[in-house]
LOMAR-610114 format. One record per residue (C-alpha): residue in one letter; x, y, z. Coordinates in steps of 0.25 Angstrom, whole numbers, padded with zeros to 4 digits, always signed. Example, Ala and Ser with C-alpha at 12.3 -4.5 7.8 and 13.67 -1.06 7.14 Angstrom:
LOMAR-610114
A+0049-0018+0031S+0055-0004+0029
END
This chain:
LOMAR-610114
M+0016-0246-0033E+0001-0243-0035A-0003-0254-0025N+0006-0248-0014V-0001-0235-0016E-0014-0241-0015L-0010-0248-0002G-0006-0235+0004F+0009-0238+0002D+0020-0229-0005A+0021-0232-0020D+0034-0239-0019M+0038-0244-0005R+0050-0253-0010D+0062-0252-0001Y+0076-0254-0007T+0084-0253+0006I+0088-0268+0006C+0092-0267-0008A+0101-0255-0006D+0107-0261+0007M+0110-0274-0001L+0116-0266-0013R+0125-0258-0003S+0129-0270+0004L+0134-0275-0009G+0142-0262-0011V+0133-0257-0022K+0133-0242-0024Q+0128-0241-0038L+0119-0250-0047R+0111-0251-0060L+0097-0253-0055M+0087-0260-0064T+0074-0255-0061N+0062-0247-0067N+0060-0240-0054P+0067-0227-0052R+0063-0227-0037K+0073-0239-0036V+0084-0230-0041K+0081-0219-0031A+0080-0230-0020M+0094-0235-0023E+0100-0221-0024N+0093-0218-0011F+0101-0229-0004G+0114-0224-0010I+0115-0234-0022E+0118-0227-0035V+0109-0232-0047V+0118-0229-0059E+0108-0234-0069R+0093-0238-0068V+0091-0250-0078P+0076-0251-0082A+0071-0265-0079A+0065-0269-0092T+0053-0278-0092P+0047-0285-0104S+0034-0281-0109T+0023-0291-0110S+0010-0292-0117I+0005-0303-0108I-0006-0299-0099W-0009-0308-0087T-0023-0308-0082P-0027-0316-0070R-0037-0327-0071P-0050-0326-0063A-0049-0336-0051S-0060-0344-0058S-0052-0347-0070A-0039-0352-0062I-0033-0365-0066C-0031-0375-0055
END
């Protein structure tokens, strides 16, 4: 989101119209939504799809830190 703002865009420009259209075409009126983003809940509700539960998307923590190598040390 910070990158969007730096580029002069809104923080979150995602559009859930196609998702909502697909769900409605399948007859979905209610759902449990797996997300950590409460904006997605609001977006679905704005499209008339009731979110009966938001299920947090758990991500495992890791102690691995990835550091890119300088180009000069690349393995060919």
